[in-house]
Structure formats: C-alpha cells, structure tokens
N, C-alpha and C positions, 0 to 999 in steps of 0.2 A: 530368228528374224533379224535382218540387217538393220543397224542403227541408222536413223535418218541423218542425211547430210546436214551440216550446219550451214545456214545461209549467211554469207558475209558480204557486206557492202563496203567497198572502198570509195571514199569521196575525195576527189582532188580537183581544186579549182584552177590549177595552172593551165594556161593556154599553150605554152611552149613546153618543150621537153627539157626540164632541168634536173637537178639532183633527185627531187622527189619522184619525178616521172620515171627516171631510170631505175630508182629503187623499186617502184611498182612493177615495171616490166620484168625486172630480175625475179621478183617474188612470183609473179604470174607464170613465168616460164617453168618454175619448179614446184608450184603448189600442188597439194594432194587433192586430186579431183575426185577421189573415191570418198573422201571425208568432208570436203568443203565445196559448197556451191557458191562460187565467187562472182560477184557482179561489180562493175565499176561505174560510178556516176561521175560524169565529166561535163564541162561546158560543151555545147554542141559544136563549137568551132575549135575545139582543142586539137593540137597537133598529135596528141596521144591517141586519138580515136582510132585511126587505121592501125597503129602499132598494137593496140590492145585487141582489136578484132582479129588481127592476124594470128593471135595466140589462141583463138577460139574461146574467147571470154566474152560474156554478155556485157554490153555497154548501154547505159541509160543516159542519153544526151539531155542536158538541161539548157534550154534556150536562154533563160534569163540569169544564169549563174555568173556572177562577177568574179574576176580574178583577185579576190581579197578574202580576208579571214571572216569578216562579218558582212552579211548581205541580207538585209531585212526582207527583200522581195523573194529571195530564194528560200528563206527559212520556211515559209508556208508551203511552198512546192515540195520541199524535202520532207516536211512533216507528213503531208498527205501520201507521199511515196512510201515512207517507212510504215505508216499506218496501214497501208494497203498490202505491202509486200511482206511485212513482219520479219525483217532480218533478225537473226540471233545476235549478230555483232555488226556494229557500224564502226569502221576503222577510218579515221580521218587523217588528213595530212595538212594540218594547220587550220582547217576550216572550223572556226567556232560556230558558225551558222549551222553546220551539219550536226555538231555535237548538241547544240540547243534543240534542234529539231528531233534528234534521236531521243533525247531526254523527255521531251514532250510526248513523243510517240511510245514511250515506255519500252524502248529497246533494252534487252537484258544486259548487254555489255557494250560499252563505248570505249574505244581505244584511240589514242592520238599518237602519231609519230612526230617527234620534234626533230626536224632536219637541220636546224640552224642553232647557233648559240642564242641563249636568252638575252634579251636586251639588258642594259644596265639595271642593277637591282632597284634603284630609286628609293623613294621614301618608304617608311614603315607602312603607311597607308596603301601604297601600291603593292607592296609585298603581301599584305593581308588580302587585298582584293584579288591578286593573282592566285593565291592559295585557295580562296573561296571558289573562284571560277573553275579552277582545275578539279577541285574536290566535287563540285556539283555536276560538272559536265564530262568527266572522264573517270573511268574505273582504273585504267592503266595508261601510263604515258611511256612510250618507247623513246629513249634517247639513243641517237646513232653513234655516240661516243661517250667516254667518261667525262670529257670536257663539257659536253652539252649537259650531262647530268649535273655536274658541279655548278654550272651557270644557272640551271633551273632551281637548284636548292638555294643558291645565293639570292635568287629572285623571289623566293618565298614558297616554292612548290614543296609539298610534303614528300620527303625522300622515299617513303613507303609506297608511293604511287608509281615511282619511276623504275623502269626495267631497261638496262643497257643492252642493246643488241646492235652489233656492228653492221654497217652496210655490207652487202655481199655482192660480188661480181662473178661473172662467168669465166673470166680469165681471157687473156689475149695470147694467141700463139705467136711465137717469133716468126718473122717473115724473111724471105730470101732477099739477097742483095738486089736482084732484078726488080722484085716487087717494091722494095724501098725506093729505088731510083725512080720508078714510075710514079709513085705516090708523091714524092717531093717535087718532081718535075711538073706534076699536075697543078701544083700550087705556086709555080714559078720559082721554086728553089733550085739550088745547085746540088746535085747528088754527090759531087766530089767534096763538098764541104760537110763538116759536122752539123748536125741538126739539134738545136737546143730549143725546147718549146715550153710555153706556158698555156694551160687550158683553163680559161676562166672568163666569166662575164667581164666586159670592159667597164668596170665600175670602181669607184674610189676604194672600197674595202679590199679589193684584190691587189691594189698597189702596183700596177704595171710600171709606174715611174721607177721604182726600185729595180725592176727587171731591166728596163732600158738603160738606166745608169750603170748597172753591172755589165750589160752587153757592151757599152762603150769602153769600159775598162778592159774587158777581155780582149776586145779587138785591137787594143794597143799592143797586146802581146802576141796575138796570132790572128790572121785574117781569114783562115779557112773555116769559118763558122757562119751559119745562118741562124737567125733567131726568129722563131715562129710564134706569133701571137694568135692563138686559136680561140675564136669566139667573137662575139659582137656585144655592143652596148653603147651607152650614151657618151662614153669618153673616146670613142674611136678617133674622131677628128683631132682632138687635142693630143692624143698619143701619137698620131701620125706626124703632127707638127713637132712634137717633142723629139721623135726619131730624126726628123730633118734637122732640127736645131743642134742635136748632138753629133750630126755628121755621119750617122750610121744607117740612114734610110735604105741604102742599097743592100744592107745585110739583114734588114728586118722585113718579115713577110706577114702581112695582116690577112688572115684567111677568111675572116667573117665567120658566120655560123657554119658549122660543119655537121652534116647529118650523121654520117658514119664516122664519128670522131675516133673510134677505136683504131681504125686503119691508119690514121695519121699519127696517133699516139704510138703505134707499133713501129713507126718509121723514125722516131726520135732517138737520139743518142743520150740525151738527158732531159728529164722532165722537171720543171721548176715551179714552185708555188711561193708567192710572195705576199700572201694575204695578211692583213692586219688582224683579222679574226676569221677562223675557219672551224667548221664543225668536225670535218674528217678528211676531206679531199679525195673524192671518188676517182677523179682522173689520174691522180698519182698512183692509187692502188691498181687501177687498170694497167697502166704502163709498167708498173713494177712486176705485174704478173707475166709480162712478156720479157722480163729480164732487163728492164731499163732503170738504172739508178735515179734517185731523186734528190734534189736539194731544196729545202724549204725553210720558211720562217717558223720559228718556234712559237706558234700561236694556236690557241684552242686545241683541237684534236690532232694537229699535224704530228706531234711527237708520239702519238699512239700508232702512227703508220711508219714514219721515218725513224729508224733506230740509228742514232748518231754514230757514225763510224762503222756501222754494220751493213746497212743496205742503202746508205745515203748520208747526207749531212744536214744539220740544222744550223741556222744562223739567226741572230736577233732580228726582230721586225725592223725593216727600214735599213738594214746594214748592207748596202749595195757593195761596199768594198769587200766585206767578208764573203758575200755571195760570189763575187767575181773571183776571189782567191780560190774558193772551193771548186768552181767550174774549171778554172785553169788547171788546178791540181788533179782533178779526176780525169779530165780529158788527156792529160799529158802522161799519165801513168797507166799503161795497159794492164799490168798485173792487178793494180788496185781497182781499176774499172771492172775487170772480170770478176773479182771477188765480190764487189758490191752488187754486180748484176746477178750473180748466182744467188746471193743472199736475198736480194729483192724479190726474185721470182719465187723462191721457197716461202718466204714470209707472207707474201700476198696471198698465195694459193692456200696456205695452211690456215691463216687467221681471218680471211675475208672472202670466203666462198659463198656464193648465192644459195647453195644447198644448205649450208650450215645456218645462214640467216633465216631461210624459210622454215627450217625445222624448229628453230627457237620461237619464231612468231606463231607457228601453229600449235606449239605446246602451250603458249599463252592463251590462244583461242580455246583450247580444249579444257582449260581450267574452269570454264563456264559449266562444264558437265559434272564437275566433281561435287 
C-alpha cells in the first residue's frame, strides 16, 4: 500500500514577488508531487497568486493577512485553517503569526526559512527572548546562507535548530546578440555600449549611492557603458537626483520593477551588488548562471557566491573607488572576462541549483516520518 502523501502548507505574507517569493516558486517547480501535497497560503491580493496557480499548486487566499511577521487578526484565521486541514508540516517565510497558529493547532512540524540577515544581536534579554520564541514556535529554521546562520546564532538562536540550505535557481541560458540588443533597446539603452547592472530594491541597505559614485568614476575612463538600476523602491527619486548631480544621468537607466528580470539579467555584461548587508544575493547567482561575472561588496553571504578572483571580485562595503577599478579592469581585459564568465557559470550551476535546494528541503520534511 502506497504511503500517504505528506500535506505541507507554505505561508508567505508578501504581496510582491521578492526573494522569498522567488525561492518559493523555484521550490514549487521542482517539488516531489508523489510524496508531498503542497498548498500555499497567501494574501488574497498577492502578486504571487497567479504565478503559483500556473504551477498547478493549490492556493488558499487570506483576505485579512497583513504583509508583516505578526498579525493578530490573521492568527485566528490561520489557526482554524490548520485545525481543519491538518497539515503535517507548516513551512513559514518569516510569518511568526503562522508559526504561532500552527503551534496552537498542534501541527506536527513547523519550519521557518530565514531569508535575511538577523537584526543586530542586541541585549542579553533580547537574545534570550529570540531563543525562546524560536524554540517554542519552530522545529527547524532554514538559513539561506552560512552568513544568515551565523547572524542568527549571534542573535541568540540555538544552532542545533538551524539548517543551512542555499537558495536554488533554475539557471539562465545565454542569449544571442540580437536578443540582447532588443532587450536593452526596450529599456532605452544603447546596445553598442557595455551594460553594467544592479538588481536590488531601491532602499538604503542596498547602497545604490556607491554604485552611482563608481559609475561616475568609470565614465571618466570610458564612455561606452550604460548603468542599469533594476528595481524600484522609496529612494528612486533621490537616486535620480544623485545621477543628475553627478553628471551621468544620460548613462544611467532606471528600469523600475521588472517582471521577467532574468531576461534583463542575461543581457548584462557585469552584475554588481553594493549592499551593506546581504543574505545571499539571488540576482547575482542567476546572472552568473548565464556566464556573467559579478563584482560585489564583501557583506553577509556575498562572499559565499562571489569567489574573489575566480568568478568575480569582492570590494569592501562603500568602496566606490575599488568597485570602479574592478569594473574598469574586468571590462578592459577580454581574456580575464572570459575566464571569470566561464567560472561564474560553472559555480552557480553546481552549487545553487533549484533541484538540489528542493531535494534538501524535502529530506528535512521526511525526517518527520523517522
């Protein structure tokens, strides 16, 4: 007699498709449908809704679910949902509300994925409180990088609860010159110029100012480059003003939110990350899988992706001069660029595949049956 499928509920409160949403979509695309009956609980107006249903996965829309970790109103609704449906596992993505509801409903296993760095450790009291909350409301916590794991331990979480499983991607295939030209033209770029991009929310932690300062320095040495700021956020206006003040606005393209960001990533010559703090940097992994080298700040989990001198380069946080020097160096040396590109593609596909990520997650699920 065939063993009963395990019922797994993923709970994600995000309304937009960010890193956690892309993680979930990559998992759903590769999950084992013979062993797991996977459901996804989302806010009813989440942008993820059509993407999840397109993968033929059941979605439970929650009308009153707020885009935040703790939501008292949603707690009762989730409790009644779990009580009625009786999932074997509730897998959350930051939602403390869902973990508390799952605990109250006596769900057998509660897993949380930590997609970002833990906040500053704080006082001993805060560490103890965090440790108690995690112990009470999570059986396991998945850290998406070693850096995230270390930040959680520093913040008070019991290391025995933490399992490190790297984010996985499907990989991006290299595109033809004609496709590249069409993509860049569609965003107002010049396909005859090199394309250097940064894919990140336009928020302070991503430090786009360092990117713009480096762009100004690079343009003093060569003018055949466009700089693509891919994404949207609260700092867009001030960053546009900054590009104007630096005298480089004609070489900077603000794309806004890009739905199919992988296509634009595949058209870049270099992918840059300037974050002050970063869990892993999914966009860099995606572009590397297409053979695009990366240069990034040595923050958080970035150095787990970019191997200095092998598939890209690392610079200190805020070091726009060092960043500019590396961009100039890589774009000027064709042999070096090709070596970095080949290494980037091989590294990303070997270490960060969605299939490998999914397999490790499902092994964690199956531990419930042991």
